[in-house]
C-alpha positions in Angstrom: -88.9 22.1 -12.3 -86.5 24.8 -10.9 -84.0 23.8 -8.3 -84.3 25.9 -5.1 -81.4 28.2 -4.4 -78.7 26.9 -2.1 -77.5 29.5 0.4 -76.1 29.8 3.8 -78.4 31.5 6.4 -77.4 35.1 7.0 -76.7 35.5 10.7 -75.0 38.9 10.5 -77.9 40.7 12.3 -78.1 38.2 15.1 -76.6 38.9 18.5 -73.6 37.0 19.8 -74.6 34.9 22.8 -73.4 31.8 24.6 -74.7 28.7 22.8 -74.4 25.2 24.1 -75.5 21.8 22.7 -75.2 18.3 23.9 -75.6 15.2 21.6 -75.3 11.5 22.3 -75.1 8.2 20.4 -74.5 4.5 21.2 -72.4 1.8 19.6 -73.4 -1.8 20.3 -70.4 -4.1 20.7 -69.7 -7.8 21.6 -69.1 -8.4 25.4 -65.6 -9.6 24.6 -64.8 -6.4 22.8 -66.1 -4.3 25.7 -63.9 -6.3 28.1 -60.8 -5.7 25.8 -61.6 -2.0 25.9 -61.9 -2.0 29.7 -58.6 -3.9 30.0 -56.9 -1.7 27.4 -56.1 -4.7 25.2 -57.1 -3.2 21.8 -54.2 -3.5 19.4 -54.7 0.1 18.0 -54.5 1.7 21.4 -56.7 3.3 24.0 -60.1 3.4 22.4 -61.6 5.9 24.8 -58.8 8.5 24.6 -58.5 8.3 20.8 -62.3 8.5 20.3 -62.5 11.6 22.5 -59.7 13.2 20.5 -61.3 12.4 17.2 -64.6 13.8 18.4 -63.0 17.1 19.5 -61.2 17.4 16.2 -64.4 16.6 14.3 -66.4 19.3 16.1 -63.8 21.9 15.1 -64.1 20.8 11.4 -67.9 20.7 11.2 -68.2 23.6 8.7 -65.7 21.8 6.4 -67.9 18.6 6.4 -71.4 20.1 6.2 -71.6 22.6 3.4 -74.0 25.2 4.8 -72.8 25.2 8.4 -71.2 28.4 9.7 -67.6 28.4 10.8 -68.0 28.8 14.6 -65.2 29.7 16.9 -65.7 26.9 19.5 -64.7 27.6 23.1 -65.1 24.2 24.5 -65.7 20.6 23.4 -66.1 17.8 25.9 -66.5 14.2 25.0 -67.7 11.7 27.6 -67.7 8.0 26.9 -69.5 5.7 29.2 -69.1 1.9 29.1 -72.5 0.2 29.3 -73.6 -3.5 29.3 -74.0 -3.7 25.5 -71.6 -1.1 24.3 -70.3 2.5 24.6 -72.3 5.7 24.9 -70.8 8.9 23.6 -72.0 12.3 24.9 -70.6 15.4 23.3 -71.0 18.9 24.8 -70.0 22.0 22.8 -69.9 25.7 23.8 -69.4 28.9 21.8 -70.3 32.6 22.0 -71.7 33.1 18.5 -74.8 34.1 16.5 -76.0 30.5 15.7 -76.2 27.3 17.6 -73.7 24.5 18.0 -75.9 21.4 17.7 -74.3 20.3 14.4 -70.9 20.4 16.0 -72.1 18.3 18.9 -73.7 15.8 16.5 -70.6 15.6 14.3 -68.4 15.1 17.4 -70.6 12.3 18.6 -70.8 10.6 15.2 -67.0 10.7 14.6 -66.2 9.5 18.1 -68.5 6.5 17.5 -67.0 5.8 14.1 -63.5 6.0 15.6 -64.6 3.4 18.2 -65.8 1.1 15.4 -62.6 1.5 13.5 -60.5 0.7 16.5 -62.4 -2.5 17.4 -63.5 -3.8 14.0 -60.9 -6.6 14.2 -62.7 -8.0 17.2 -66.2 -7.4 16.0 -66.0 -9.3 12.7 -67.5 -12.8 12.3 -65.8 -15.7 10.5 -67.0 -14.2 7.1 -65.6 -10.8 7.8 -69.0 -9.2 8.5 -70.3 -7.2 11.4 -73.6 -8.9 12.4 -73.6 -7.5 16.0 -72.0 -4.1 15.7 -74.4 -1.2 15.4 -74.3 2.6 15.8 -77.6 4.0 16.9 -79.6 6.8 18.6 -77.4 9.7 17.5 -79.5 12.8 18.7 -79.4 16.2 20.3 -80.3 15.8 23.9 -79.9 19.5 25.0 -79.6 22.9 23.4 -79.3 26.1 25.3 -79.2 29.7 24.1 -78.2 31.9 27.0 -80.1 35.2 27.2 -78.1 38.2 28.5 
């Protein structure tokens, strides 16, 4: 059996246009941990600020992490983190004028922001055996994609 050829998609003939994508995901946390985040009592620092920063940095490095993604000159990355009853919801919005979409950048931003939250609160989420029976990252998905037509 012959392996299929691996190649990046050629976008050289496509028109540059404004592209936008929005992705979201959720991390389930203990009530006590959520309260510590609200009261800014997490030992590593401000969870929301650091997770937002991590998400922005990750979006800019998407092509280094996913082999066949194009290097896209991003024009804006916004990360919104909402505190909910059972955890935190991360919503990432990415914009660029380019020849291909930015949904992978939005997904990577969301995933890394969520992983950063986990890393910052893991001390508070562990049980007495050092496990994470309650903590869960879920529902990472693209919720909106727009290609502006000029």
